[in-house]
N, C-alpha and C positions, 0 to 999 in steps of 0.2 A: 344323613348329610353331616359333613364336618365343615364348619365355617372358619375362615382365617381372615382377620382384619389387620391390615398393615397400615398404621397411622404414622405419617412421617412429615418432616420438614427438610427441604433441600438446603444445601449450603449456598451462601451468597455468591461464592466464586465457582459454582459448578460449571463443568464443561457440558453445556446443554446438548450439544450434538452427540457427544459420546454417551451421555445418559440416555438420550432418546434411542440411539442405536442399540444399546444394551437392553433397555426396557423392552423394545420391540422383539429382540431375539429371545428374551426370556418368556415373553407372552406366547410366542409361537411354540417354543419348547414345552412350556407348561401345558398348553392345550393338547399336546400330543401324549401327555402322560396318562397312564391308566388311572381311572378314578376322577379325572378332571371333569368338572361340571360347568363352571362359569367363572368369568373374571370381569370386574368393572373397576374403574378408578375415577374418583371425584376430587376436584381441587376447590378449596374455599378461597374467598377473596383475600384472606390474610396469608395465603401461601401454604397452609396445611393441606396435605393430600391424604385421602382415605382410599385404600384399595381393598376390595372384597373379593375373595376367591372361595368358591364352593367345591368341595370334594366329596366323593362317594363315602369316604370313611377316613378316620384318623390315619390309618396306615398309608393311604394314598397321599395325603397331605405331607406326612413326615418323609415319605420317600422323595417327594418333590424337594423338600428342604435339604435333603442330603444328595440330590442328584449331582453327578460329577461335573456337569457344565454349569450348574446353578451356583455351586459353592464358591468358585473364584469371583463370580459377579457379586455375590453377597459381600465378599471381602472388599471388592472395589467400592461397593456402596458405602461401607463403613469408612474406608480410607479417603474417598473422593467425592461422594455424592450427597450423603445425608448429614445434616446437622444433628438430627435426633430421630428416633423412631421407637414405636411401641408395637409389639405384635400381640394380638389377642386371638385365642382359639376357643372354639366351643364345639363339643361333640354331640350335644343334644339341644340345639336352640329351640326355643318356643317359637312357633311360627303361626302367625295370624295373617290370613289373606282375605282380600276383598276385591271384587271387580264389579264395576258398574254394569248392570245388565243392559244388553242392547235394546234400543227402542224399537218396538214392533210397528210396522206400517199398518195403518187401519184404513 
């Protein structure tokens, strides 16, 4: 698995309708890409957003980053949507999982 973390803050003067339209289109397109596993986005009370995407491997994630339809939206993000962002990637995350065992009826 290859993990991509996109941490960002939107501009105060963002066109929220245009951003939502572009974000939705990119999510649909990303989900159709080879190697896509999952995407989730979380917003904090102070306005920071963290988006997590999981890919089968680094090549799949990089291919998405260079996708012909994704590239112009990335440029629009820098020009009109984001105040700042940081992109983190990890090709071998340490994963710890835990799940509450179901309660058995007696």
